[in-house]
DSSP file (Angstrom, degrees, kcal/mol; ACC not computed):
  #  RESIDUE AA STRUCTURE BP1 BP2  ACC     N-H-->O    O-->H-N    N-H-->O    O-->H-N    TCO  KAPPA ALPHA  PHI   PSI    X-CA   Y-CA   Z-CA
    1    1 A M              0   0    0      0, 0.0    25,-0.1     0, 0.0    18,-0.0   0.000 360.0 360.0 360.0 121.4    7.3  -12.9   -4.8
    2    2 A S        +     0   0    0     23,-0.7     2,-0.2     2,-0.1    24,-0.1   0.880 360.0  61.6 -80.1 -38.8   10.5  -12.3   -2.8
    3    3 A L  S    S-     0   0    0     22,-0.4     2,-0.5     1,-0.0    22,-0.1  -0.607  85.7-124.7 -86.7 150.3    8.9  -10.8    0.4
    4    4 A T        +     0   0    0     -2,-0.2     2,-0.3     3,-0.0    -2,-0.1  -0.843  36.8 159.7-104.6 130.4    6.5  -13.0    2.4
    5    5 A F        -     0   0    0     -2,-0.5     2,-0.3    94,-0.0    95,-0.1  -0.917  49.0 -84.6-136.9 161.6    3.0  -11.8    3.2
    6    6 A K        -     0   0    0     -2,-0.3    -2,-0.0     1,-0.1     0, 0.0  -0.536  47.9-122.7 -68.8 130.2   -0.2  -13.6    4.2
    7    7 A K        -     0   0    0     -2,-0.3    -1,-0.1     1,-0.1    93,-0.0  -0.531  28.3-112.9 -73.4 138.1   -2.1  -14.9    1.1
    8    8 A P        -     0   0    0      0, 0.0    66,-0.1     0, 0.0    -1,-0.1  -0.356  13.6-130.4 -70.0 153.5   -5.6  -13.5    0.8
    9    9 A K  S    S+     0   0    0     64,-0.1     2,-0.1    65,-0.1    65,-0.1   0.860  89.0  68.9 -71.6 -35.5   -8.5  -16.0    1.1
   10   10 A K  S    S-     0   0    0     63,-0.5     2,-0.3    62,-0.0    63,-0.1  -0.387  75.6-140.3 -79.3 160.6  -10.2  -14.8   -2.1
   11   11 A T        -     0   0    0     -2,-0.1     2,-0.3    61,-0.1    -2,-0.1  -0.842  18.8-177.4-116.2 159.7   -8.8  -15.3   -5.6
   12   12 A C        -     0   0    0     -2,-0.3     5,-0.0     2,-0.1     0, 0.0  -0.940  32.1-134.7-147.1 167.8   -8.7  -12.9   -8.5
   13   13 A N        +     0   0    0     -2,-0.3     2,-0.5     3,-0.0    -2,-0.0  -0.092  56.1 136.2-117.2  34.2   -7.6  -12.8  -12.1
   14   14 A D    >   -     0   0    0      1,-0.1     3,-1.1     2,-0.0     6,-0.2  -0.703  47.3-151.7 -82.0 125.3   -5.9   -9.4  -12.0
   15   15 A R  T 3  S+     0   0    0     -2,-0.5     7,-1.8     1,-0.3    -1,-0.1   0.710  95.2  59.1 -72.5 -17.4   -2.6   -9.5  -13.8
   16   16 A N  T 3  S+     0   0    0      5,-0.2    -1,-0.3     6,-0.1    -2,-0.0  -0.088  80.5 112.4 -99.1  34.1   -1.3   -6.7  -11.5
   17   17 A C    <>  -     0   0    0     -3,-1.1     4,-1.7     1,-0.1     6,-1.0  -0.909  62.2-147.2-103.9 130.6   -1.8   -8.8   -8.3
   18   18 A P  T  4 S+     0   0    0      0, 0.0     7,-0.1     0, 0.0    -1,-0.1   0.705  98.4  39.2 -70.4 -16.4    1.3  -10.0   -6.5
   19   19 A F  T  4 S+     0   0    0      3,-0.0   -12,-0.0    -3,-0.0    80,-0.0   0.844 132.2  18.5 -98.2 -42.5   -0.4  -13.2   -5.4
   20   20 A H  T  4 S+     0   0    0     -6,-0.2     2,-0.1     3,-0.0    -4,-0.0   0.467 123.7  47.1-112.2  -4.7   -2.5  -14.3   -8.5
   21   21 A G  S  < S-     0   0    0     -4,-1.7    -6,-0.2     2,-0.1    -5,-0.2  -0.206  94.5 -92.4-114.8-152.5   -0.8  -12.3  -11.3
   22   22 A D        +     0   0    0     -7,-1.8    -6,-0.1    -2,-0.1    -7,-0.1  -0.218  68.0 134.0-124.8  44.0    2.8  -11.6  -12.3
   23   23 A L        -     0   0    0     -6,-1.0     2,-0.2    64,-0.0    -2,-0.1  -0.846  47.4-141.5 -96.8 115.4    3.6   -8.4  -10.4
   24   24 A P        -     0   0    0      0, 0.0    64,-0.6     0, 0.0     2,-0.4  -0.525  10.9-150.0 -77.1 143.1    7.0   -8.5   -8.7
   25   25 A V  E     +A   87   0A   0     -2,-0.2   -23,-0.7    62,-0.2   -22,-0.4  -0.943  30.8 141.2-115.1 132.2    7.3   -6.9   -5.2
   26   26 A R  E     +     0   0A   0     60,-2.3    60,-0.2    -2,-0.4     2,-0.2  -0.963  38.9  25.1-156.4 168.0   10.6   -5.4   -4.0
   27   27 A G  E    S+     0   0A   0     -2,-0.3    -2,-0.0    58,-0.1     2,-0.0  -0.479  95.2  25.4  81.9-139.9   12.0   -2.5   -2.0
   28   28 A H  E     -     0   0A   0     -2,-0.2    58,-2.6    57,-0.1     2,-0.4  -0.260  52.9-162.8 -70.3 147.2   10.1   -0.6    0.6
   29   29 A V  E     +A   85   0A   0     56,-0.2     2,-0.3    67,-0.1    56,-0.2  -0.992  16.9 179.6-127.9 122.3    7.2   -1.9    2.7
   30   30 A F  E     -A   84   0A   0     54,-2.5    54,-2.9    -2,-0.4     2,-0.4  -0.795  19.7-144.2-120.6 161.6    5.0    0.7    4.5
   31   31 A E  E     +A   83   0A   0     -2,-0.3     2,-0.3    52,-0.2    52,-0.2  -0.988  35.9 135.5-124.7 137.9    2.0    0.6    6.7
   32   32 A G  E     -A   82   0A   0     50,-2.3    50,-2.8    -2,-0.4     2,-0.4  -0.926  49.4 -86.8-162.5-175.5   -0.8    3.2    6.6
   33   33 A I  E     -AB  81  46A   0     13,-2.2    13,-3.0    -2,-0.3     2,-0.5  -0.900  41.0-112.9-111.2 136.1   -4.5    4.0    6.5
   34   34 A V  E     + B   0  45A   0     46,-2.6    45,-2.5    -2,-0.4    11,-0.2  -0.544  34.7 177.7 -68.9 115.8   -6.6    4.1    3.4
   35   35 A A  E     +     0   0A   0      9,-3.1     2,-0.3    -2,-0.5    -1,-0.2   0.803  67.4  15.0 -89.5 -33.8   -7.6    7.7    3.0
   36   36 A S  E     + B   0  44A   0      8,-1.3     8,-2.6    41,-0.1    -1,-0.3  -0.995  46.2 173.2-146.7 136.2   -9.5    7.3   -0.3
   37   37 A A  E     +     0   0A   0     -2,-0.3     4,-0.1     6,-0.2     6,-0.1  -0.143  49.1 113.8-129.7  37.1  -10.8    4.4   -2.3
   38   38 A K  E     +     0   0A   0      2,-0.1     5,-0.1     3,-0.1     2,-0.1   0.690  56.3  82.5 -86.8 -19.6  -12.7    6.2   -5.0
   39   39 A M  E >  S- B   0  42A   0      3,-0.6     3,-0.7     1,-0.1     2,-0.6  -0.396  93.5 -93.0 -83.6 164.0  -10.6    5.1   -8.0
   40   40 A D  T 3  S-     0   0    0      1,-0.2    -1,-0.1    -2,-0.1    -2,-0.1  -0.675 103.1 -18.6 -79.7 117.2  -10.9    1.9   -9.9
   41   41 A K  T 3  S+     0   0    0     -2,-0.6    29,-2.8     1,-0.2     2,-0.4   0.702 120.5 100.8  59.0  23.2   -8.5   -0.7   -8.3
   42   42 A T  E <   -BC  39  69A   0     -3,-0.7    -3,-0.6    27,-0.3     2,-0.3  -1.000  47.6-175.3-138.9 138.6   -6.5    2.1   -6.7
   43   43 A V  E     - C   0  68A   0     25,-2.8    25,-3.3    -2,-0.4     2,-0.6  -0.924  24.2-129.0-127.2 155.9   -6.4    3.5   -3.2
   44   44 A V  E     -BC  36  67A   0     -8,-2.6    -9,-3.1    -2,-0.3    -8,-1.3  -0.935  24.4-158.5-105.5 119.0   -4.6    6.4   -1.6
   45   45 A V  E     -BC  34  66A   0     21,-2.7    21,-3.1    -2,-0.6     2,-0.5  -0.862   3.4-150.7-101.9 124.8   -2.7    5.3    1.6
   46   46 A E  E     -BC  33  65A   0    -13,-3.0   -13,-2.2    -2,-0.5     2,-0.5  -0.833  12.5-167.6 -98.1 129.3   -1.9    8.0    4.1
   47   47 A R  E     - C   0  64A   0     17,-2.9    17,-2.0    -2,-0.5     2,-0.4  -0.968   5.8-156.7-121.8 122.4    1.3    7.4    6.2
   48   48 A D  E     + C   0  63A   0     -2,-0.5     2,-0.3    15,-0.2    15,-0.2  -0.799  23.7 159.8 -97.3 139.2    2.2    9.4    9.3
   49   49 A Y  E     - C   0  62A   0     13,-2.6    13,-2.9    -2,-0.4     2,-0.4  -0.965  37.5-109.9-151.8 165.6    5.8    9.5   10.4
   50   50 A L  E     - C   0  61A   0     -2,-0.3     2,-0.4    11,-0.2    11,-0.2  -0.839  24.2-160.3-102.4 138.0    8.2   11.6   12.5
   51   51 A Y  E     - C   0  60A   0      9,-2.9     9,-2.7    -2,-0.4     2,-0.4  -0.976  16.2-132.3-119.5 127.8   11.0   13.7   10.9
   52   52 A F  E     - C   0  59A   0     -2,-0.4     7,-0.2     7,-0.2     5,-0.0  -0.665  11.0-156.2 -83.5 128.5   14.0   14.8   13.0
   53   53 A V  E  >> - C   0  58A   0      5,-3.4     5,-1.4    -2,-0.4     4,-1.1  -0.907   3.9-162.9-103.1 107.1   14.9   18.6   12.7
   54   54 A P  T  45S+     0   0    0      0, 0.0     3,-0.2     0, 0.0    -1,-0.2   0.845  82.9  60.9 -62.4 -36.0   18.6   18.8   13.6
   55   55 A K  T  45S+     0   0    0      1,-0.2    -2,-0.0     2,-0.1     0, 0.0   0.901 119.1  26.7 -59.0 -42.7   18.6   22.5   14.2
   56   56 A F  T  45S-     0   0    0     -3,-0.5    -1,-0.2     2,-0.2     3,-0.1   0.435 100.9-129.7-101.0  -1.4   16.0   22.3   17.0
   57   57 A K  T  <5S+     0   0    0     -4,-1.1     2,-0.3    -3,-0.2    -2,-0.1   0.885  70.9 110.3  52.7  43.9   16.9   18.7   18.1
   58   58 A R  E   < -C   53   0A   0     -5,-1.4    -5,-3.4    -7,-0.0     2,-0.3  -0.907  66.5-115.1-139.7 166.9   13.2   17.8   17.9
   59   59 A Y  E     -C   52   0A   0     -2,-0.3     2,-0.4    -7,-0.2    -7,-0.2  -0.800  21.4-160.0-103.3 147.3   10.9   15.7   15.8
   60   60 A E  E     -C   51   0A   0     -9,-2.7    -9,-2.9    -2,-0.3     2,-0.4  -0.960  23.0-115.5-123.5 148.6    8.0   17.0   13.7
   61   61 A R  E     +C   50   0A   0     -2,-0.4     2,-0.3   -11,-0.2   -11,-0.2  -0.647  39.6 170.6 -82.3 133.6    5.0   15.1   12.5
   62   62 A R  E     -C   49   0A   0    -13,-2.9   -13,-2.6    -2,-0.4     2,-0.3  -0.894  13.6-160.2-132.4 165.3    4.7   14.6    8.7
   63   63 A H  E     -C   48   0A   0     -2,-0.3     2,-0.3   -15,-0.2   -15,-0.2  -0.986   2.0-160.5-144.3 157.0    2.5   12.6    6.5
   64   64 A S  E     -C   47   0A   0    -17,-2.0   -17,-2.9    -2,-0.3     2,-0.6  -0.982  13.3-141.0-136.0 150.0    2.6   11.4    2.9
   65   65 A R  E     -C   46   0A   0     -2,-0.3   -19,-0.2   -19,-0.2    -2,-0.0  -0.954  20.2-169.7-113.4 118.3   -0.2   10.1    0.6
   66   66 A I  E     -C   45   0A   0    -21,-3.1   -21,-2.7    -2,-0.6     2,-0.3  -0.928  17.2-139.1-115.4 115.0    0.8    7.2   -1.6
   67   67 A P  E     -C   44   0A   0      0, 0.0    28,-0.7     0, 0.0    29,-0.5  -0.574  31.8-176.9 -70.0 132.7   -1.4    6.0   -4.4
   68   68 A S  E     -Cd  43  96A   0    -25,-3.3   -25,-2.8    -2,-0.3    29,-0.3  -0.970  30.7-108.8-135.8 146.5   -1.4    2.1   -4.4
   69   69 A H  E     -Cd  42  97A   0     27,-2.9    29,-2.9    -2,-0.3   -27,-0.3  -0.562  28.7-155.5 -72.8 135.8   -2.9   -0.6   -6.6
   70   70 A N        -     0   0    0    -29,-2.8    29,-0.1    -2,-0.3   -53,-0.1  -0.881   9.3-147.8-117.4  96.4   -5.7   -2.4   -4.8
   71   71 A P    >>  -     0   0    0      0, 0.0     4,-2.6     0, 0.0     3,-1.2  -0.293  21.1-119.6 -64.3 149.1   -6.2   -6.0   -6.2
   72   72 A P  T 34 S+     0   0    0      0, 0.0   -61,-0.1     0, 0.0   -62,-0.0   0.780 110.9  62.1 -60.3 -27.7   -9.8   -7.4   -6.1
   73   73 A C  T 34 S+     0   0    0      1,-0.1   -63,-0.5   -63,-0.1   -64,-0.1   0.777 114.6  32.6 -72.0 -24.5   -8.7  -10.3   -3.8
   74   74 A I  T <4 S-     0   0    0     -3,-1.2    -1,-0.1    24,-0.1   -65,-0.1   0.856  82.5-178.0 -94.6 -46.4   -7.7   -7.8   -1.1
   75   75 A D     <  -     0   0    0     -4,-2.6     2,-0.2     1,-0.1    -5,-0.0   0.922  13.1-159.7  49.0  65.2  -10.3   -5.1   -1.8
   76   76 A A        -     0   0    0     -5,-0.2     2,-0.2     4,-0.0    -1,-0.1  -0.529   4.1-154.6 -75.7 139.7   -9.3   -2.5    0.9
   77   77 A K    >   -     0   0    0     -2,-0.2     3,-1.8     1,-0.1   -43,-0.3  -0.616  34.6 -70.0-108.7 170.1  -11.9    0.1    1.9
   78   78 A E  T 3  S+     0   0    0      1,-0.2   -43,-0.2    -2,-0.2    27,-0.1  -0.369 119.9  23.6 -60.5 133.1  -11.6    3.6    3.3
   79   79 A G  T 3  S+     0   0    0    -45,-2.5    -1,-0.2     1,-0.3     2,-0.1   0.228  89.0 131.1  95.4 -13.6  -10.4    3.5    6.9
   80   80 A D    <   -     0   0    0     -3,-1.8   -46,-2.6   -46,-0.1     2,-0.6  -0.463  58.4-128.7 -72.0 143.2   -8.6    0.1    6.7
   81   81 A R  E     +AE  33 103A   0     22,-2.4    21,-2.3   -48,-0.2    22,-1.6  -0.852  41.1 176.7 -90.1 123.1   -5.1   -0.2    8.0
   82   82 A V  E     -AE  32 101A   0    -50,-2.8   -50,-2.3    -2,-0.6     2,-0.5  -0.824  32.6-129.1-128.8 163.0   -3.0   -1.8    5.2
   83   83 A K  E     -AE  31 100A   0     17,-2.8    16,-2.6    -2,-0.3    17,-1.3  -0.958  27.6-167.4-110.3 129.2    0.5   -2.9    4.4
   84   84 A I  E     -AE  30  98A   0    -54,-2.9   -54,-2.5    -2,-0.5     2,-0.3  -0.905   2.9-159.5-119.4 148.3    1.8   -1.7    1.0
   85   85 A A  E     -AE  29  97A   0     12,-2.4    12,-2.2    -2,-0.3   -56,-0.2  -0.938  24.1-107.5-127.4 148.7    4.9   -2.8   -0.9
   86   86 A E  E     + E   0  96A   0    -58,-2.6   -60,-2.3    -2,-0.3     2,-0.3  -0.421  44.9 160.4 -73.5 146.8    7.0   -1.2   -3.7
   87   87 A T  E     -A   25   0A   0      8,-2.5   -62,-0.2   -62,-0.2     3,-0.1  -0.859  46.8 -62.6-149.8-178.1    6.7   -2.6   -7.2
   88   88 A R  S    S-     0   0    0    -64,-0.6     2,-0.2    -2,-0.3    -1,-0.1  -0.331  77.1 -74.3 -66.8 160.0    7.4   -1.6  -10.8
   89   89 A P        -     0   0    0      0, 0.0     6,-0.2     0, 0.0    -1,-0.1  -0.392  45.0-176.1 -60.9 124.8    5.3    1.3  -12.0
   90   90 A V  S    S-     0   0    0      4,-2.8     2,-0.2    -2,-0.2     5,-0.2   0.800  71.8 -15.1 -87.8 -35.1    1.7    0.1  -12.6
   91   91 A S  S    S-     0   0    0      3,-1.4    -1,-0.2     0, 0.0     0, 0.0  -0.790  93.9 -67.0-148.8-167.2    0.7    3.5  -14.0
   92   92 A K  S    S+     0   0    0     -2,-0.2     3,-0.0     1,-0.2     0, 0.0   0.889 131.6  15.7 -58.5 -42.3    1.9    7.1  -14.1
   93   93 A T  S    S+     0   0    0      1,-0.1     2,-0.6    -4,-0.0    -1,-0.2   0.616 107.3  89.7-108.3 -15.5    1.5    7.7  -10.3
   94   94 A V        +     0   0    0      1,-0.1    -4,-2.8   -28,-0.1    -3,-1.4  -0.767  28.4 142.4 -97.7 115.7    1.1    4.1   -8.9
   95   95 A S        +     0   0    0    -28,-0.7    -8,-2.5    -2,-0.6     2,-0.3   0.137  59.5  70.2-130.7  16.2    4.3    2.3   -7.9
   96   96 A F  E     -dE  68  86A   0    -29,-0.5   -27,-2.9   -10,-0.2     2,-0.4  -0.923  60.7-155.9-130.7 157.2    3.0    0.5   -4.8
   97   97 A V  E     -dE  69  85A   0    -12,-2.2   -12,-2.4    -2,-0.3     2,-0.5  -0.995  25.1-115.4-135.2 141.4    0.5   -2.4   -4.3
   98   98 A V  E     + E   0  84A   0    -29,-2.9   -14,-0.2    -2,-0.4     3,-0.1  -0.637  36.9 170.2 -74.3 124.0   -1.6   -3.3   -1.3
   99   99 A V  E     +     0   0A   0    -16,-2.6     2,-0.3    -2,-0.5   -15,-0.2   0.582  58.1  13.4-111.6 -15.0   -0.3   -6.7    0.0
  100  100 A E  E     - E   0  83A   0    -17,-1.3   -17,-2.8   -95,-0.1     2,-0.6  -0.965  57.4-132.8-163.4 140.6   -2.2   -7.2    3.3
  101  101 A K  E     - E   0  82A   0     -2,-0.3   -19,-0.2   -19,-0.2     3,-0.2  -0.889  20.0-174.9 -92.5 119.6   -5.0   -5.8    5.4
  102  102 A V  E    S-     0   0A   0    -21,-2.3     2,-0.3    -2,-0.6   -20,-0.2   0.926  71.1 -10.4 -79.7 -47.8   -3.7   -5.4    8.9
  103  103 A E  E     - E   0  81A   0    -22,-1.6   -22,-2.4     0, 0.0    -1,-0.3  -0.986  67.8-131.0-150.6 145.1   -7.1   -4.4   10.4
  104  104 A E              0   0    0     -2,-0.3   -24,-0.1   -24,-0.2   -25,-0.1  -0.622 360.0 360.0 -94.5 155.6  -10.4   -3.5    9.0
  105  105 A K              0   0    0     -2,-0.2    -1,-0.1   -27,-0.1   -25,-0.1   0.461 360.0 360.0 -75.4 360.0  -12.5   -0.5   10.0
């Protein structure tokens, strides 16, 4: 793992875990709130950000929903603030993995 994150206290045998498996982490690192945790080992992280509109010289609020792999050792629930990192595609829509819980709900 090239980027450094706090290792979770629990262990798992998930091969798509950046700590206990062989999933490489690279690229973007985002922070957001888990909006949905209904899928198996996958969560949807909602990220709010400001976008500058040059014409009006103002910022507008935008958000994006990023599906991310949720390893069993981290096990993020709905409402948790998490840190996600970019990785190789795990499935058709999932190219991010949860690497750290910043705060629990």
